C-alpha positions in Angstrom: 5.5 -2.5 12.0 3.7 -2.6 8.7 3.0 0.7 6.8 -0.7 0.0 7.2 -0.5 0.1 11.0 1.6 3.2 11.0 -0.8 5.1 8.7 -3.9 4.1 10.5 -2.4 4.9 14.0 -1.7 8.4 12.7 -5.3 8.9 11.4 -4.4 8.5 7.7 -7.1 6.8 5.6 -5.4 4.1 3.8 -8.3 2.9 1.6 -10.2 4.5 -1.3 -14.0 4.4 -1.3 -15.7 1.2 -0.4 -12.5 -0.7 0.1 -12.3 0.8 3.6 -14.8 -1.9 4.6 -14.2 -4.4 1.7 -10.6 -5.4 2.1 -8.7 -8.5 3.3 -7.8 -6.9 6.7 -4.0 -7.3 6.2 -3.8 -10.7 4.7 -2.2 -9.4 1.5 -4.7 -11.0 -0.8 -6.9 -8.1 -2.0 -4.3 -5.4 -3.0 -6.5 -2.5 -1.9 -3.7 -0.9 0.2 -1.2 -0.4 -2.6 1.1 2.7 -2.1 4.3 4.0 -3.5 7.1 3.8 -0.9 10.5 5.5 -0.9 12.9 4.7 1.9 13.9 1.8 4.2 11.3 -1.0 4.0 11.3 -4.8 4.0 11.7 -6.7 0.8 8.5 -8.1 -0.8 7.6 -11.6 0.2 5.8 -14.2 -2.0 2.3 -13.2 -1.0 2.8 -9.6 -1.9 4.7 -10.3 -5.2 1.9 -12.7 -6.2 -0.9 -10.2 -5.5 1.0 -7.3 -7.2 1.5 -9.5 -10.3 -2.3 -9.7 -10.9 -4.5 -7.0 -12.4 -5.1 -4.2 -11.8 -1.6 -4.2 -10.3 1.7 -4.7 -12.1 5.1 -5.6 -10.8 6.4 -2.9 -13.1 4.4 -0.3 -11.2 6.4 1.0 -8.2 3.8 0.2 -5.6 3.8 -1.9 -2.4 1.1 -3.4 -0.3 1.0 -1.3 2.9 -0.2 -4.4 4.9 2.8 -6.5 3.9 5.5 -3.8 3.9 7.4 -3.3 7.1 8.9 0.1 8.0 12.7 -0.2 8.7 13.6 3.5 8.8 12.5 6.8 7.4 10.0 6.4 4.5 7.9 8.6 2.3 4.5 7.1 1.3 2.3 8.2 -1.6 -1.3 7.0 -2.0 -2.9 7.0 -5.5 -6.5 7.0 -6.8 -8.4 3.9 -7.8 -10.0 1.2 -5.6 -6.7 -0.7 -5.4 -4.5 2.5 -5.3 -3.4 1.7 -8.8 -4.5 5.0 -10.4 -2.3 7.9 -11.5 -3.8 10.7 -9.5 -2.0 11.3 -6.1 -4.5 11.2 -3.2 -1.9 12.1 -0.5 1.8 12.0 0.2 3.4 11.8 3.6 6.1 14.1 4.7 9.4 12.2 4.7 
């Protein structure tokens, strides 16, 4: 199951601001669900790598797209500020 689905099923708001209604609905093309992930997750596929390589994201930034990243075990997820979750201010962090 993707991180996006796990978060939403647990009542955790994934998106910042207007992106809650203006997003690609899990296609991996908008990048509004970027989060920092620590733990057992799937490797990034081409669609996610492509979107994260475009501004405002950067492959050097340790973020993943929640809609494209599958949970494989215990994970800790941190959501940051910014419409695309690319900011530096932490909005929330899950308990690992």
